[in-house]
N, C-alpha and C positions, 0 to 999 in steps of 0.2 A: 626975778633976778635978771641982771643984765645979760643979754645974749652976746656970746663971743662971736665976733665976725668970722665967718668961715672963708676959707680961701675960695676965690671964684673958681667954679668948675668950668673946665674946658671940654666942650663936647667933642666926641671923637671925629665928627665930620669936619670940625674946624681945625683939627690938629695939622701941623705941617709934616714934612717928611720925618719918618721915624729913623732914629739912629740905628736901632736894632730891630730886626724883624719880630713881629708878633708871634706868639706861640702858635705853632701849626702852620705858619706861612713861610715861604722862602723869599728872600729879598730878590727883587728882579735884578738881573745882570745889567750893568750900565751899557747902553747902546752906544757904539762908536759914532762919532759925528760923520755923517756921510760927506764924501767929497763931491765935486761937480758931477752931475748926472750926465752920462753920455746921451747923445741924441737918440731918440726912439727910432727904431727901424720903420720904414714906410709900411703902411698897411697894404695887404693884398688888394690890388685893383686901384690903389691910389698912389701913384708914383710920388716919391719924395722930391724935394727940391733938387734941381740939378746942381752938382758941385763942379765948378770949373776946375780944370786941371791947373796945378801950380805953374806959374810962368816958366819956372826952370825946366819942368818936364816938357812943356810944349816946345820950348826953345831947343831942348836937346833932341827931340824928335825931328824938328825941322832941320836942325843942323846935320843930324845923321842922314836925313833924306837928301840933303844938298851935297854933302861931302861923300866921296867914294870911300869904301872900306880900305883897310890896309892893303898895300900892294902885294901881289903874289901871283902865282900862275893862275890864269883864268880857267875856270872849270869848262870842260868841253861841252859844247852845245848838244842837247839831246837830239838824236837822229829822229826824223819824223817817222811815225808808225806807218808800216806798209799797209796798203788797203787790203781788205778781205777780197778774195777772188772767187767768183762763182761762174761755173761753166754751164751753158745751156746748149745741149747738142742740137744742131740744126744743119740742114743742107745749105749750100750757097743760095738756092732759090728761096728757102724758108727762113734764112737768118734775119732778114729785115722784119718779117712778121714776128719772129721770136723776140726781137729787140723791142718792137712796139708793145707786145704783151708784157715784157719786163717793165717798160716805162709805165704802163697802165697800173701794174701792181705796185710800183713804187709810189705813184701818186695816190693810189687808194690807201696805202699804208701810212700816209701822212707827209711824205716828201713834197716839198714845194717844187713847182716846175723849174724854177731857177737853180735847183740843186743838181740838175741832170744834164749831162752832155752825151750825145750819141755820135759815134764815129763810124762811118761806113768805108768799106774797102773797094766796093764795086760801084754800081750805079748809085748816084747820090739820092738821098731821101727826097721824096716829092716836095716836102716843105722847103728844103735847102734849094732845090731847083727853082721853086716859085720865088723865093726871096732874092735869089741871085739874078732873076730876070729884071729886077729893079735896080741892079747895079751892085758892085762890090761894097760901096760905102753903106748903102742901105742894109745890106746883108750883115755886115759887122756891127752896125749900129744896134741891130737886134741882140747881138751878143753882148755888147757893152751894157745894154739895158738890164740884162740879167734877170728878167722876170718871166722867162719862158724856157721850155726845153730847147736846147740849141743843137742843131744837126750840122755836122761838118764832115767833109770828105777827108780821107787819110792824108791827102797831099797838102791840105791847109790846116789840119788839126793842130799843128804845133803853134798856131797863132791863138788858139783858144786858151782861156785862163782855166785855172784849176776849179773843179766843182766837187761837191761831196760824192757824187756817183757818176761814173763814166760807163757807158754801155757801148760795146764794140760789136758791130754786125759784120761778120766775115761773109759778105754777100758777093763774093767773086773778086776779080782783080788779081794782079800778079802777087807773088810771094813777097816782093819788096813792099807792097802796099800793106800787106798783113803785118809784116814785121814793124813797119813804121807805126801803124795804128796801135799795135799792142804796146810798143815802147812809149808812145805819147800818152796812151790811155793810162798806163801804169804810173807815169809821172804826174798826171793831172788828177787822178782819183784821190780824193781825200779820205774816204771811208770804205767805199765799195767799188769793185771793178767787176762788171758782168760781161762775159764774152759769149756771144752766140755764134756757133759754127761747128765745124767738124773737129772733135777733140784730137784726132790724129794729126790734122793739119796744124792745130794750135800747138801741139807738143813738138811738131817738127820745126815750127817757126821759132818757138822759145828755146828749143834744144834740150828741154827736160819737161817732165810732167809738172803741171801747174797745181 
């Protein structure tokens, strides 16, 4: 008998998307279309490409640096910090030796020679006397070089520039020399002022305990 042509069978693997989910399966939720992906952060150890600042930001910074801020009362300048003061008891005969020991300790602790100024009130330090033998200009040229400990008498100490540490040796001399040395030393010391001498004399010169 003649065969009735059957409808062509469609295998499951060739079927398109199903309108309805098959029994026992859940239809997948449609995924949203992703937008533009942000740039991936740089990996550790591998710096990402440098991003130049926008011209407007760079211009604004340059303009802010070039133009002063709004006018108004200027803030008062901060007063310089007072140096720390250290007393080393010593007699007039031993004050210079005490100052030398203090300088050695400073250099051993890491201070550079150009950080230290030594002021004497009595006999000048042998180094100062030696340098002055070559003339005043040569002596102050050593000061301007700023690469070594500088020794000055109280009568000329006001010509010396400020240094981080000032050491005063009260090795004699009149009270006026001691007063001058302490005043100059306090104004020239940036961080530390060391005074070698009789504490009672120091207190009498300063008018109060240090």
